[in-house]
Backbone as JSON Lines, residues from 0, in Angstrom:
{"i":0,"aa":"M","n":[93.44,90.36,116.88],"ca":[93.73,88.95,117.06],"c":[95.24,88.79,117.26]}
{"i":1,"aa":"N","n":[95.62,88.2,118.35],"ca":[97.04,87.97,118.63],"c":[97.38,86.52,118.36]}
{"i":2,"aa":"L","n":[98.21,86.3,117.37],"ca":[98.64,84.95,117.02],"c":[100.04,84.72,117.58]}
{"i":3,"aa":"D","n":[100.31,83.48,117.91],"ca":[101.67,83.13,118.3],"c":[102.07,81.84,117.58]}
{"i":4,"aa":"A","n":[103.26,81.35,117.85],"ca":[103.8,80.2,117.13],"c":[102.93,78.95,117.26]}
{"i":5,"aa":"S","n":[102.24,78.81,118.37],"ca":[101.41,77.61,118.57],"c":[100.18,77.58,117.66]}
{"i":6,"aa":"D","n":[99.88,78.7,117.02],"ca":[98.74,78.76,116.1],"c":[99.08,78.25,114.7]}
{"i":7,"aa":"F","n":[100.33,77.89,114.46],"ca":[100.78,77.48,113.14],"c":[101.51,76.15,113.19]}
{"i":8,"aa":"K","n":[101.53,75.46,112.05],"ca":[102.28,74.22,111.92],"c":[103.06,74.3,110.62]}
{"i":9,"aa":"L","n":[104.36,74.06,110.68],"ca":[105.23,74.12,109.52],"c":[105.91,72.77,109.36]}
{"i":10,"aa":"T","n":[105.82,72.2,108.17],"ca":[106.5,70.93,107.93],"c":[107.41,71.05,106.72]}
{"i":11,"aa":"D","n":[108.46,70.27,106.73],"ca":[109.39,70.16,105.61],"c":[109.55,68.67,105.34]}
{"i":12,"aa":"N","n":[109.07,68.22,104.19],"ca":[109.06,66.79,103.88],"c":[108.38,65.99,104.99]}
{"i":13,"aa":"R","n":[107.27,66.5,105.44],"ca":[106.42,65.9,106.47],"c":[107.05,65.87,107.87]}
{"i":14,"aa":"V","n":[108.18,66.55,108.05],"ca":[108.82,66.63,109.36],"c":[108.49,68.01,109.94]}
{"i":15,"aa":"E","n":[107.84,68.01,111.1],"ca":[107.45,69.28,111.71],"c":[108.68,70.07,112.12]}
{"i":16,"aa":"Q","n":[108.64,71.37,111.82],"ca":[109.74,72.28,112.11],"c":[109.35,73.21,113.25]}
{"i":17,"aa":"K","n":[110.34,73.66,114.0],"ca":[110.09,74.59,115.09],"c":[109.81,75.98,114.51]}
{"i":18,"aa":"I","n":[108.81,76.63,115.06],"ca":[108.44,77.98,114.63],"c":[108.69,78.94,115.78]}
{"i":19,"aa":"T","n":[109.29,80.06,115.47],"ca":[109.43,81.13,116.46],"c":[108.83,82.39,115.87]}
{"i":20,"aa":"V","n":[108.28,83.21,116.72],"ca":[107.69,84.47,116.3],"c":[108.48,85.59,116.96]}
{"i":21,"aa":"E","n":[108.95,86.49,116.14],"ca":[109.7,87.63,116.65],"c":[108.82,88.86,116.6]}
{"i":22,"aa":"K","n":[108.77,89.57,117.68],"ca":[108.0,90.81,117.72],"c":[108.76,91.87,116.93]}
{"i":23,"aa":"G","n":[108.05,92.58,116.12],"ca":[108.67,93.64,115.33],"c":[107.93,94.94,115.48]}
{"i":24,"aa":"E","n":[108.49,95.95,114.93],"ca":[107.86,97.27,114.93],"c":[106.87,97.33,113.78]}
{"i":25,"aa":"P","n":[105.77,98.06,113.95],"ca":[104.84,98.23,112.83],"c":[105.56,98.85,111.64]}
{"i":26,"aa":"Q","n":[105.23,98.36,110.46],"ca":[105.86,98.84,109.24],"c":[104.84,99.6,108.39]}
{"i":27,"aa":"P","n":[105.32,100.59,107.63],"ca":[104.4,101.31,106.75],"c":[103.86,100.37,105.66]}
{"i":28,"aa":"L","n":[102.7,100.69,105.16],"ca":[102.05,99.84,104.16],"c":[101.49,100.7,103.05]}
{"i":29,"aa":"D","n":[101.7,100.28,101.79],"ca":[101.12,100.94,100.63],"c":[100.05,100.04,100.05]}
{"i":30,"aa":"V","n":[98.9,100.61,99.74],"ca":[97.76,99.86,99.21],"c":[97.29,100.52,97.93]}
{"i":31,"aa":"V","n":[97.06,99.72,96.89],"ca":[96.45,100.22,95.67],"c":[95.04,99.65,95.59]}
{"i":32,"aa":"V","n":[94.07,100.54,95.52],"ca":[92.68,100.13,95.31],"c":[92.45,100.19,93.8]}
{"i":33,"aa":"L","n":[92.12,99.05,93.22],"ca":[91.89,98.95,91.79],"c":[90.39,98.78,91.58]}
{"i":34,"aa":"M","n":[89.79,99.74,90.88],"ca":[88.33,99.76,90.74],"c":[87.94,99.73,89.27]}
{"i":35,"aa":"Q","n":[87.18,98.72,88.89],"ca":[86.68,98.64,87.53],"c":[85.54,99.64,87.35]}
{"i":36,"aa":"T","n":[85.58,100.39,86.26],"ca":[84.55,101.41,86.03],"c":[83.72,101.15,84.78]}
{"i":37,"aa":"G","n":[84.07,100.17,83.99],"ca":[83.35,99.92,82.75],"c":[82.48,98.67,82.84]}
{"i":38,"aa":"G","n":[81.79,98.42,81.75],"ca":[80.99,97.22,81.65],"c":[79.89,97.17,82.67]}
{"i":39,"aa":"A","n":[79.76,96.04,83.33],"ca":[78.68,95.82,84.3],"c":[79.04,96.28,85.7]}
{"i":40,"aa":"S","n":[80.09,97.09,85.85],"ca":[80.54,97.47,87.19],"c":[79.73,98.6,87.82]}
{"i":41,"aa":"A","n":[79.06,99.42,87.03],"ca":[78.34,100.59,87.57],"c":[77.39,100.26,88.72]}
{"i":42,"aa":"P","n":[76.61,99.18,88.65],"ca":[75.73,98.89,89.78],"c":[76.47,98.57,91.09]}
{"i":43,"aa":"H","n":[77.77,98.36,91.01],"ca":[78.55,98.01,92.21],"c":[79.3,99.19,92.81]}
{"i":44,"aa":"F","n":[79.18,100.39,92.21],"ca":[79.89,101.54,92.75],"c":[79.51,101.8,94.21]}
{"i":45,"aa":"H","n":[78.28,101.52,94.59],"ca":[77.86,101.75,95.98],"c":[78.63,100.85,96.95]}
{"i":46,"aa":"D","n":[79.22,99.75,96.45],"ca":[80.01,98.87,97.31],"c":[81.26,99.57,97.85]}
{"i":47,"aa":"Y","n":[81.68,100.64,97.18],"ca":[82.89,101.36,97.57],"c":[82.63,102.49,98.56]}
{"i":48,"aa":"R","n":[81.39,102.74,98.91],"ca":[81.08,103.91,99.73],"c":[81.68,103.83,101.13]}
{"i":49,"aa":"K","n":[81.94,102.64,101.63],"ca":[82.55,102.5,102.96],"c":[83.99,102.01,102.87]}
{"i":50,"aa":"L","n":[84.6,102.21,101.72],"ca":[85.96,101.75,101.49],"c":[86.95,102.36,102.48]}
{"i":51,"aa":"A","n":[86.85,103.65,102.71],"ca":[87.79,104.31,103.62],"c":[87.71,103.73,105.03]}
{"i":52,"aa":"I","n":[86.51,103.49,105.49],"ca":[86.32,102.92,106.83],"c":[86.9,101.51,106.89]}
{"i":53,"aa":"M","n":[86.67,100.73,105.83],"ca":[87.18,99.37,105.79],"c":[88.71,99.35,105.8]}
{"i":54,"aa":"I","n":[89.33,100.17,104.97],"ca":[90.79,100.21,104.91],"c":[91.38,100.63,106.24]}
{"i":55,"aa":"E","n":[90.82,101.68,106.83],"ca":[91.35,102.17,108.09],"c":[91.18,101.15,109.21]}
{"i":56,"aa":"S","n":[90.05,100.44,109.24],"ca":[89.83,99.48,110.32],"c":[90.73,98.26,110.19]}
{"i":57,"aa":"I","n":[91.06,97.88,108.97],"ca":[91.92,96.71,108.76],"c":[93.39,97.06,108.98]}
{"i":58,"aa":"M","n":[93.83,98.2,108.45],"ca":[95.25,98.49,108.42],"c":[95.69,99.68,109.24]}
{"i":59,"aa":"G","n":[94.76,100.49,109.7],"ca":[95.14,101.68,110.45],"c":[95.6,102.78,109.52]}
{"i":60,"aa":"A","n":[95.5,103.99,109.98],"ca":[95.81,105.12,109.12],"c":[97.2,105.72,109.26]}
{"i":61,"aa":"P","n":[97.85,105.66,110.42],"ca":[99.07,106.46,110.59],"c":[100.18,106.21,109.57]}
{"i":62,"aa":"S","n":[100.49,104.97,109.23],"ca":[101.6,104.72,108.32],"c":[101.12,104.14,106.99]}
{"i":63,"aa":"L","n":[99.87,104.36,106.67],"ca":[99.28,103.78,105.47],"c":[99.26,104.8,104.34]}
{"i":64,"aa":"R","n":[99.68,104.36,103.16],"ca":[99.56,105.18,101.95],"c":[98.65,104.45,100.98]}
{"i":65,"aa":"V","n":[97.71,105.18,100.39],"ca":[96.71,104.57,99.52],"c":[96.7,105.29,98.17]}
{"i":66,"aa":"A","n":[96.58,104.5,97.1],"ca":[96.39,105.04,95.75],"c":[95.13,104.42,95.18]}
{"i":67,"aa":"L","n":[94.45,105.18,94.32],"ca":[93.25,104.69,93.66],"c":[93.49,104.68,92.16]}
{"i":68,"aa":"V","n":[93.29,103.52,91.55],"ca":[93.41,103.37,90.11],"c":[92.11,102.77,89.6]}
{"i":69,"aa":"T","n":[91.52,103.42,88.6],"ca":[90.32,102.87,87.98],"c":[90.69,102.32,86.61]}
{"i":70,"aa":"F","n":[89.85,101.42,86.11],"ca":[90.11,100.91,84.76],"c":[88.82,100.55,84.07]}
{"i":71,"aa":"D","n":[88.83,100.75,82.76],"ca":[87.8,100.27,81.84],"c":[88.59,99.61,80.73]}
{"i":72,"aa":"S","n":[88.89,100.35,79.68],"ca":[89.75,99.79,78.63],"c":[91.23,100.07,78.92]}
{"i":73,"aa":"H","n":[91.5,101.01,79.84],"ca":[92.88,101.3,80.25],"c":[92.87,101.84,81.69]}
{"i":74,"aa":"P","n":[93.98,101.67,82.4],"ca":[94.04,102.15,83.79],"c":[94.18,103.67,83.84]}
{"i":75,"aa":"E","n":[93.62,104.27,84.88],"ca":[93.74,105.7,85.1],"c":[93.97,105.94,86.59]}
{"i":76,"aa":"E","n":[95.06,106.63,86.89],"ca":[95.36,106.94,88.28],"c":[94.48,108.11,88.72]}
{"i":77,"aa":"I","n":[93.63,107.86,89.71],"ca":[92.75,108.9,90.22],"c":[93.48,109.73,91.27]}
{"i":78,"aa":"W","n":[94.14,109.08,92.22],"ca":[95.07,109.75,93.12],"c":[96.19,108.79,93.47]}
{"i":79,"aa":"N","n":[97.37,109.38,93.61],"ca":[98.56,108.56,93.86],"c":[98.8,108.38,95.35]}
{"i":80,"aa":"F","n":[99.86,107.65,95.65],"ca":[100.19,107.38,97.05],"c":[100.41,108.67,97.82]}
{"i":81,"aa":"S","n":[99.81,108.71,98.97],"ca":[99.97,109.86,99.84],"c":[99.65,109.43,101.26]}
{"i":82,"aa":"K","n":[100.42,109.93,102.21],"ca":[100.12,109.62,103.61],"c":[99.03,110.54,104.13]}
{"i":83,"aa":"S","n":[99.04,111.77,103.68],"ca":[98.09,112.72,104.25],"c":[96.88,112.88,103.34]}
{"i":84,"aa":"G","n":[95.73,112.87,103.93],"ca":[94.51,113.15,103.21],"c":[93.92,112.0,102.42]}
{"i":85,"aa":"W","n":[94.5,110.81,102.5],"ca":[93.95,109.7,101.7],"c":[92.53,109.37,102.13]}
{"i":86,"aa":"L","n":[92.26,109.48,103.4],"ca":[90.92,109.15,103.89],"c":[89.89,110.13,103.33]}
{"i":87,"aa":"D","n":[90.21,111.42,103.35],"ca":[89.3,112.42,102.78],"c":[89.1,112.21,101.3]}
{"i":88,"aa":"R","n":[90.18,111.93,100.57],"ca":[90.06,111.7,99.12],"c":[89.22,110.48,98.83]}
{"i":89,"aa":"C","n":[89.39,109.42,99.63],"ca":[88.63,108.2,99.44],"c":[87.14,108.46,99.66]}
{"i":90,"aa":"L","n":[86.82,109.19,100.71],"ca":[85.41,109.5,100.99],"c":[84.82,110.37,99.88]}
{"i":91,"aa":"Y","n":[85.59,111.37,99.41],"ca":[85.11,112.27,98.37],"c":[84.94,111.53,97.05]}
{"i":92,"aa":"T","n":[85.95,110.75,96.66],"ca":[85.92,110.03,95.39],"c":[84.8,109.0,95.37]}
{"i":93,"aa":"S","n":[84.64,108.23,96.45],"ca":[83.62,107.18,96.45],"c":[82.22,107.78,96.47]}
{"i":94,"aa":"S","n":[82.05,108.99,97.01],"ca":[80.71,109.58,97.02],"c":[80.34,110.14,95.66]}
{"i":95,"aa":"E","n":[81.33,110.42,94.8],"ca":[81.05,110.93,93.47],"c":[80.54,109.86,92.54]}
{"i":96,"aa":"R","n":[80.94,108.62,92.75],"ca":[80.65,107.55,91.79],"c":[79.3,106.94,92.03]}
């Protein structure tokens, strides 16, 4: 989806302001996936099976770093930020649960 300035309206004290859009270079992105593992969450583990595909389709893989943190009574880092292999780890980890 390509948005431009005409797709937005900005007001300051009800006075419309001019909007300009500057083209920029793609920037790297870090994402933390926070997954609840306790309580009533177990029946929802299957919801994560396509997580890697969803993340890659939304944000792209080349400059993306992903970390997975699970929590029940305390957080636990399953894997930390990494550019390489995050997709494989996500597929492997989600298939285990």
